[in-house]
Every structure is written in structure tokens, then in C-alpha cells.
C-alpha positions in Angstrom: 156.2 -45.5 -21.9 154.5 -42.5 -23.2 155.5 -38.7 -22.3 152.0 -38.1 -20.7 152.2 -41.5 -18.4 155.5 -40.2 -17.3 154.1 -37.0 -16.3 151.4 -38.4 -14.5 153.2 -40.7 -12.5 156.3 -38.4 -11.8 153.3 -35.9 -10.2 152.2 -38.6 -8.2 155.5 -39.7 -6.7 156.8 -35.8 -6.4 157.8 -34.2 -3.2 155.0 -31.8 -1.6 154.4 -28.8 -3.8 156.8 -25.6 -3.0 155.5 -22.6 -2.1 155.3 -20.5 -5.5 157.7 -17.8 -6.2 156.4 -14.4 -5.0 155.9 -11.8 -7.6 157.4 -8.3 -7.6 153.7 -6.9 -6.9 153.5 -9.0 -3.6 156.8 -8.4 -2.1 157.3 -5.3 0.3 160.3 -3.2 0.3 162.0 -1.8 3.5 163.7 1.1 3.0 167.0 2.2 5.5 164.9 4.8 7.4 162.5 2.0 8.1 164.7 -0.6 8.9 164.9 0.5 13.0 161.3 0.0 13.1 161.6 -3.8 11.8 164.3 -4.5 14.3 167.2 -3.6 12.4 169.2 -0.6 14.4 172.5 -0.8 12.5 174.2 2.1 10.7 174.8 1.7 6.9 178.3 1.2 7.4 177.5 -1.7 9.6 175.2 -3.0 7.1 177.5 -3.1 4.4 180.0 -4.8 6.3 177.8 -7.6 7.4 176.2 -7.9 4.1 179.9 -8.1 2.7 180.3 -11.1 4.8 177.5 -12.7 3.9 175.7 -12.2 7.5 173.0 -9.7 6.3 170.7 -9.7 3.3 171.5 -7.9 0.2 169.6 -4.8 -0.5 167.9 -4.5 -3.9 168.3 -1.6 -6.2 164.8 -0.1 -6.9 166.2 2.9 -8.8 169.7 4.8 -9.6 169.7 6.3 -6.2 167.5 3.9 -4.1 167.9 0.7 -2.3 165.7 -1.4 -0.1 165.6 -4.9 1.4 162.9 -7.5 1.0 160.7 -7.7 4.1 161.0 -11.6 3.5 164.6 -11.7 3.6 164.9 -9.4 7.0 162.4 -12.0 8.6 164.1 -15.0 7.6 167.4 -13.0 8.6 165.7 -11.9 12.0 164.8 -15.9 12.3 168.1 -16.9 12.2 169.7 -14.8 14.9 170.6 -16.7 18.3 168.5 -16.1 21.1 170.3 -15.5 24.3 168.6 -14.4 27.5 169.7 -11.2 29.1 170.9 -11.8 32.7 170.7 -9.0 35.2 173.9 -7.9 36.9 173.9 -8.8 40.7 173.3 -5.9 42.7 175.9 -4.5 44.9 175.3 -4.4 48.6 
């Protein structure tokens, strides 16, 4: 079998196409100051603790003194959080 035929058969039997990787120009970065607006009200220390345990996305170093988080990573993290209804405390009579 020739290489061209093999590639054509392989293309016909492969899984659905995977979303292409995003380029750096497409990615949106969120600084620490903007995290609260995106639903992450934690302190820097707590974020470091969570990230070191693998419970929060790691930041990206944009420059020597600047870090930020990818918006796509934050969205995936928020979607993975458990949802629990908040119940009202019974009123005292």
C-alpha cells in the first residue's frame, strides 16, 4: 500500500476533528485584579495554595513581574466546580 492511500484511508476512519489549538493572539489573559470580576474572589495566598495542590489553574508568566491566568483555563475550572444549593436557615419563632 502506498503512503498516499494509507493517509486517505486513515483520514476516512479517524475520530471527529479536534478543535484546533488556540494561538497566543486568540487567548485572553486575566490579571489578579480582574479575577474577582470573573468569579474568583480568592486572595493571592489562597490561589497559590490551590494551584500547588492542583486545584486551580497555574498562572502564565507574561513578563518578569507580571502573571495572569488564561480565561479558557478559568472557564474550565469554574465548570468543574460542584454546584450545591444554598438553603435558608429556619427562622426562629
